[in-house]
N, C-alpha and C positions, 0 to 999 in steps of 0.2 A: 466482618473484618473490613477495614477501610483500604481503599486503593493507596498504594505508595506512589506519591507524585514523582519522586526521583526516578523510580523504575520506568515509568511511562515517559517522562521527559528525556531520559537517556535514549530511548527508542525514537522519540520524535526528533531528537538531534540528528540521528542517523538519516532519517527521512529528509530533513531539511538540507543536510549537507549534499545529499544526492540530488534533490530537486534543484539546488543552486547549480550544481555541475551540469545538469541536463538543460539548463537555460541556453547554454551555448549550442547544444545539439539541436534545440528547437529552431534555431536560426538557419540551420543548414537546409539547402535544397535536397530533394531526394537524390538527385544525381551526385552531389558532393558527398552525401552521407554514404551511399552505397559504394562509392569509389574508395572509401577510406576504412580499411579493416580495423584500425585502432578505434575510430569513432564508433563503429558497429559494436565491437567488443566492450568498449567502455559503457555505452548506452545499455547494453544487455545486463552488464554487471550492476550498474546503478539501479536499473529497474528491479533486478533480483533483490538487491539490498532493501529497496523501498518496500517491496511486497513482503519480504521476510520480516521487516520491522513492524509492518502493519499486522501481520499474522501474530507476532510476538505480543503486541499490545492486545489484540483481540483475545488471544489465549489467556493472557494475564487477567483481563477483565472478567472473562467467563469463569475462571478459577476462583477469583476473589469473591465475586458476586454469587457464586454457587449456581450459575445457570446450567442448563442441561449440556452435557458433554457433546461436542461435535465430533463426528467421525472423519471429517476431512477439513482441509484448510478453508475451502469455500463455504462449508457449513458453519464455520466460526462466524463469518460475517452475516449469514442468515440468522444465526442465533442472536447476534447483537441487534439485528433489525427487528426480530420478533420480540425482543425484550425492551425495545424502545430506546436503546442506546444510539442506534443509527437510524436515520430515515430509511424507509423501505427501498427507494430508488437507489440510494447510495449503497445500501447493503447488496443489492443486485449487481451494481457496477464492480464492487470489490470482490464479489464472488467470481466474476469474469477475470479479474486481475489475478486472483489466486489460481485459477485454471491456467492462465498464461504462465505463471510462475512454474507450474508443473511441466509445461511444455519446454520452458527454458532449461529446466533441470534434467528432465528425463528423456525428452525427445528433441534435444538441442539441434540436431542435424536437420530437423524439419522446420525450424523457425524461419519465417519469411521476414527478411531484414527490412523490407519496406513497411511491413506491419509494425515492427519495432519503432520505426520513425513516426508512424501514425499515432501510436500510443503515446510516445513522448510529446508529440505536438498537440494531441487532443484529449488525453485522458488524465493528465496529471492534476487537473483541477479536482478530480475525485479524491485524490490523495490529500490535497489541501483541505477539502471538506471533511475528510475523515479526521484529520488533525483537529479541526475546529470542533467537531462533535465530541471527540474524546476530551478536549480541554473543557468543553461545556460540562461534561460528566464530572470531571475533577472539581470544577468550581461548585457544582451542585452538591457534591459530596462534602466539600469543605465549608459549605454555607455561604460562600461568596456569591455576589450577584452576577 
């Protein structure tokens, strides 16, 4: 079964919308970020949506391609790395993002807001690379260069 480009692109649109929003947050100093509850909450929610959309794409690719089923969100990215969809280093980075998602959802009171800002400032390039590698998979499937 072939990947449905529209399904994946819908998720990538969610990622892009949130990455665009977070550009403003990236410009904030730690002091200004930590002093503004709205910025903190908005950044957390945008990160959550980004990671959820990446997980949805990973799950969809695993399902359509018939790859071995993952038992956790982080294992989904490990599977994509093992199957050659993602480069190994990127797969590892995304596994850490999936674990951070679990912290945001299940242990939200323990989230270090300074860490949220560090992720926004330094780790979003991994998400862009995920998008590039997924788009490369789609092109490869469709026979495009």
